C-alpha positions in Angstrom: 0.0 0.0 0.0 1.0 3.6 -0.5 2.7 5.4 2.4 0.4 8.4 1.9 -2.8 6.6 2.5 -5.6 8.4 4.3 -9.2 7.6 5.4 -12.1 9.9 4.5 -15.8 9.2 5.2 -15.6 5.4 5.0 -12.9 4.9 2.4 -9.2 4.5 2.3 -7.5 6.4 -0.5 -4.3 8.2 -1.5 -4.0 11.5 0.4 -3.6 13.5 -2.8 -7.0 12.2 -4.0 -8.9 13.2 -0.8 -11.5 15.9 -1.3 -14.2 17.6 0.8 -17.0 19.9 -0.3 -16.4 23.6 0.3 -19.5 23.9 2.4 -18.1 21.5 5.0 -18.4 23.3 8.3 -14.9 22.4 9.2 -13.7 24.5 6.2 -16.3 27.3 6.7 -16.3 27.6 10.5 -13.5 25.5 11.9 -16.5 23.5 13.4 -14.8 20.3 14.4 -12.4 18.5 16.6 -9.2 16.5 16.2 -6.9 14.1 18.0 -3.3 13.1 17.6 -2.2 9.6 18.7 1.6 8.8 18.9 2.7 5.4 17.5 5.9 3.7 18.7 7.1 0.5 17.0 3.8 0.5 15.1 1.8 0.4 18.3 -0.7 3.1 19.4 0.4 4.8 22.6 -2.4 5.3 25.2 -5.0 4.9 22.5 -8.0 4.6 24.8 -7.1 7.8 26.6 -6.8 9.7 23.3 -10.2 8.2 22.2 -11.8 9.3 25.5 -10.6 12.8 25.0 -11.9 12.8 21.4 -15.3 11.7 22.9 -15.2 14.5 25.4 -14.5 17.1 22.7 -17.3 15.7 20.5 -19.7 15.9 23.4 -18.8 19.5 24.1 -19.5 20.4 20.5 -22.7 18.4 20.4 -21.3 16.2 17.7 -22.3 12.5 17.4 -19.7 9.8 17.8 -19.2 8.6 14.3 -17.5 5.2 15.0 -17.0 2.6 17.6 -13.7 2.0 19.5 -13.1 -1.1 17.3 -13.6 0.9 14.1 -11.3 3.6 15.2 -8.6 1.1 16.2 -8.9 -0.9 12.9 -8.6 2.3 10.8 -5.6 3.5 12.8 -3.8 0.2 12.4 -4.5 0.1 8.7 -3.1 3.6 8.2 0.0 2.8 10.4 0.6 -0.4 8.4 0.6 1.5 5.1 3.7 3.7 6.1 7.3 2.5 6.3 8.2 4.2 9.6 8.1 2.4 12.9 7.3 5.6 14.8 4.4 7.7 13.6 1.5 10.0 14.6 -2.1 9.3 13.6 -4.2 12.4 13.0 -8.0 12.1 13.4 -10.4 15.0 12.5 -14.2 15.0 12.8 -16.2 18.0 11.6 -20.0 18.7 11.6 -20.1 17.9 7.9 -21.7 19.6 5.0 -24.6 22.1 5.5 -25.7 25.4 4.1 -23.7 28.2 5.6 -25.5 29.2 8.8 -24.1 29.8 12.3 -26.9 27.6 13.8 -25.9 24.0 14.0 -27.8 21.7 11.6 -30.3 19.4 13.3 -29.0 16.1 12.0 -25.4 16.5 11.1 -23.5 13.8 9.1 -19.9 14.2 10.4 -16.9 14.3 8.1 -14.3 11.9 9.3 -10.7 12.3 8.1 -7.6 10.4 9.2 -4.0 10.2 8.2 -0.5 9.2 9.4 2.8 11.1 9.4 6.2 10.2 10.6 6.8 11.1 14.2 9.4 13.8 14.5 10.9 13.5 18.0 13.1 16.0 19.8 16.7 16.0 18.5 19.5 14.7 20.7 20.7 18.4 20.9 17.3 19.5 22.3 17.4 16.6 24.8 20.9 17.5 26.0 20.7 21.3 26.0 16.9 21.9 26.5 14.9 24.4 24.4 14.1 28.0 24.4 10.6 29.5 24.7 9.0 33.0 24.5 6.1 34.2 26.5 2.8 35.9 25.7 -0.6 36.8 27.0 -3.1 34.0 26.3 -5.2 35.7 23.7 -7.0 32.6 22.5 -10.7 31.8 23.0 -12.2 30.8 26.4 -12.7 27.0 25.6 -9.2 25.7 25.5 -10.5 22.4 27.0 -12.0 21.5 23.6 -9.4 20.1 21.1 -10.9 22.3 18.3 -9.6 22.4 14.7 -10.0 26.2 14.9 -6.4 26.8 15.9 -5.7 30.4 14.6 -4.9 31.6 18.1 -2.4 28.8 18.6 -0.9 29.4 15.1 -0.3 33.1 15.9 1.2 32.2 19.3 3.5 29.6 17.8 4.6 32.0 15.1 5.7 34.4 17.8 8.2 31.9 19.1 9.3 30.9 15.6 10.0 34.6 14.8 12.5 34.5 17.8 14.0 31.2 17.0 12.3 29.5 19.9 10.4 26.2 20.1 7.3 27.3 21.9 5.3 30.3 23.3 4.3 29.9 27.0 1.1 31.7 27.7 -0.4 33.4 30.7 -4.0 34.5 31.4 -4.6 37.0 34.2 -1.1 36.5 35.4 -1.3 32.7 35.6 0.1 29.9 33.5 -2.3 28.2 31.0 -0.3 26.3 28.4 1.9 26.8 25.4 0.8 27.1 21.7 1.0 23.3 21.2 2.1 21.9 24.5 1.2 21.6 28.2 3.7 23.4 30.5 5.1 22.2 33.8 7.5 23.5 36.5 9.6 21.8 39.1 9.8 23.3 42.5 11.8 21.7 45.3 11.7 18.4 43.5 7.9 18.4 42.9 6.2 18.6 39.5 3.5 21.3 39.3 1.0 22.0 36.5 -2.0 24.3 36.1 -5.3 23.0 37.4 -7.9 21.7 35.0 -10.1 24.5 33.6 -11.9 25.7 30.4 -8.7 27.5 29.5 -6.4 24.5 29.4 -6.6 21.4 27.2 -6.5 18.3 29.3 -3.4 16.8 27.7 -3.0 13.0 27.7 0.3 13.5 29.4 -1.4 15.3 32.4 -2.6 11.9 33.7 0.4 10.1 32.3 2.9 12.3 34.2 0.8 11.8 37.4 1.3 8.1 37.0 5.0 8.5 36.1 5.6 10.7 39.1 3.9 8.2 41.4 6.1 5.4 40.1 9.2 7.6 40.4 8.4 9.0 43.8 8.1 12.5 42.6 5.5 14.8 44.3 2.8 15.9 41.8 0.3 18.7 42.1 -2.1 20.7 39.9 -2.5 24.2 41.2 -2.6 27.8 40.0 0.9 28.8 38.8 1.8 32.5 38.5 4.1 34.0 35.9 6.5 34.7 38.7 6.4 31.0 39.7 7.4 30.0 36.2 10.3 32.5 35.9 11.6 31.5 39.4 11.2 27.7 38.8 13.9 25.2 39.4 12.9 23.6 36.1 10.4 24.2 33.3 9.1 21.5 31.0 6.8 21.0 27.9 4.8 17.9 27.2 2.9 16.9 24.1 2.3 13.9 21.8 5.4 14.6 19.8 7.6 16.3 22.4 6.9 13.7 25.0 8.5 15.5 27.9 11.1 18.2 27.1 13.2 20.6 29.2 12.9 24.3 28.8 16.3 26.0 29.6 15.7 29.5 28.4 12.6 31.8 28.6 12.6 35.1 26.8 16.4 34.8 26.6 16.9 34.3 30.3 18.3 31.0 31.7 15.9 28.8 33.7 16.9 27.4 37.1 19.5 28.1 39.7 23.1 27.4 40.6 25.0 24.8 38.7 21.9 23.7 36.8 21.0 27.1 35.6 20.3 26.9 31.9 20.5 23.1 31.8 17.9 20.3 31.9 17.3 19.3 35.5 17.0 16.1 37.6 13.2 16.0 37.6 13.1 16.2 33.8 15.8 13.5 33.6 13.8 11.1 35.8 10.5 11.8 34.0 12.1 11.3 30.5 13.5 7.9 31.5 10.1 6.9 33.0 8.4 8.1 29.8 10.6 5.9 27.7 9.7 2.8 29.8 6.0 3.7 29.5 6.2 3.6 25.7 6.8 -0.1 25.8 4.0 -0.9 28.3 1.2 1.5 27.4 0.9 0.8 23.7 -1.5 -1.5 21.8 
């Protein structure tokens, strides 16, 4: 099979041949949700957790679930099998489908379902060894960050801000408190504990939020979700990013300033090192 196979509305086909009508509400309004599932050694990592989050996003948009678990799993596996890479990411997108252009939701939507796979692009050895740089910005996105919406213009603008400065991510603050980055969750380490923002409508519940709780428990690292001020971030012992593709990644510079204290200032720290090792072990035990 071709390595650019995709799935669209019940059919597998070459990606270059996939087409949607211009009146699809995903195209017109960004009216849809998506999910990204990492694949290691051709196995889907925490698939059920990703599917559960997709279900939550669908429910919040009042969209019907268009497939069963078994159907999603079979489609993912067929797409993964079509590519040559061992490590990949599966992209899943569901929109409200085709309807006359009207802000009011159609009464009986027929969702558009699209899926594809791409090679997984992990952090480089240099990024692992040296950490990465981030910029900061006010969180100017919409109020429902808890929905994994395909309408990502705010995230695109935020990510471009960091790209313009040669940085990997833009860490965002709302009313003086940490929310997340343009395409990552953000964590800090303080006195050996891992801290993240509490669950709210402003923060996407990243799959790694629960995963890191489990990894911290296994590694004996204290873990807490609580409000984190901008001052807390800038004074942190360590700062980290997590996402499907970044896994867990150390931030060593923010707005040009080194993160951390003493001999570890500007370097990946011990909490990151322990979590990274635990994450690698989890990849072999939490995939199907």
